[in-house]
C-alpha positions as CSV (number, residue, x, y, z in Angstrom):
1,F,-3.2,-1.2,10.6
2,Y,-1.1,-3.7,8.6
3,R,2.1,-2.9,10.4
4,D,0.5,-3.1,13.9
5,W,-1.1,-6.5,13.0
6,S,2.2,-7.8,11.7
7,I,3.9,-6.8,15.0
8,R,1.2,-8.3,17.2
9,C,1.2,-11.5,15.3
10,S,5.0,-11.7,14.9
11,I,4.5,-12.1,11.2
12,P,6.8,-10.0,9.0
13,M,5.2,-7.6,6.5
14,H,5.3,-8.7,2.9
15,K,7.8,-6.7,0.9
16,T,5.6,-6.7,-2.2
17,V,2.6,-5.3,-0.3
18,V,4.7,-2.5,1.2
19,M,6.5,-1.6,-2.0
20,R,3.1,-1.5,-3.9
21,F,1.7,0.8,-1.3
22,I,4.8,3.1,-1.5
23,S,4.6,3.2,-5.3
24,A,0.9,4.0,-5.3
25,L,1.3,6.7,-2.6
26,T,4.2,8.2,-4.6
27,V,2.1,8.5,-7.8
28,M,-0.9,9.9,-5.9
29,M,1.2,12.5,-4.1
30,A,3.1,13.6,-7.2
31,P,0.7,16.4,-8.1
32,I,1.2,17.9,-4.6
33,T,4.9,17.2,-3.9
34,P,6.5,16.5,-7.3
35,H,10.1,16.9,-6.3
36,W,9.9,14.6,-3.3
37,C,8.0,12.0,-5.3
38,E,10.6,12.1,-8.1
39,M,13.2,11.3,-5.5
40,V,11.2,8.5,-4.0
41,W,10.3,7.2,-7.5
42,G,14.0,7.0,-8.3
43,L,14.8,5.3,-5.0
44,L,12.2,2.6,-5.9
45,G,14.3,1.8,-9.0
46,H,12.2,3.4,-11.7
47,T,14.0,5.0,-14.6
48,T,11.1,7.1,-15.9
49,T,9.6,10.2,-14.3
50,V,6.7,9.7,-11.8
51,C,4.7,12.1,-13.9
52,D,4.5,9.4,-16.7
53,A,3.4,6.7,-14.3
54,R,-0.1,5.3,-14.6
55,W,-2.6,6.2,-11.8
56,P,-3.0,3.2,-9.4
57,A,-5.9,0.9,-10.5
58,F,-8.3,-0.7,-8.1
59,S,-10.7,-3.6,-8.2
60,P,-14.3,-3.3,-7.1
61,C,-14.8,-4.4,-3.5
62,D,-15.8,-8.0,-3.0
63,K,-18.5,-7.8,-0.4
64,A,-18.0,-11.4,0.8
65,L,-14.3,-10.9,1.2
66,R,-14.9,-7.7,3.1
67,K,-17.2,-9.5,5.5
68,E,-14.5,-12.2,6.0
69,Y,-11.9,-9.5,6.6
70,I,-14.1,-7.8,9.2
71,F,-14.8,-11.1,11.0
72,F,-11.0,-11.9,11.0
73,R,-10.1,-8.4,12.2
74,D,-12.6,-8.5,15.1
75,F,-11.5,-12.1,16.0
76,L,-7.9,-10.9,16.2
77,K,-8.8,-7.9,18.4
78,N,-10.5,-10.3,20.9
79,F,-7.8,-13.0,20.7
């Protein structure tokens, strides 16, 4: 969704958002595909093993922010 939105709005994707997503996905996939994730982890510049990485943390959902997001998303679909 983020990439498609960026393309439609001609706004480049934020490098930090994309890199954080790739890092989190790599850590979560490590138990299933350890060799591939070790390779990706190294390409991301980490010097330790992905097995020692902390599991991605999350914040509880802000319901007001979620409503604003849904409003904004629906507005962009109809724009």
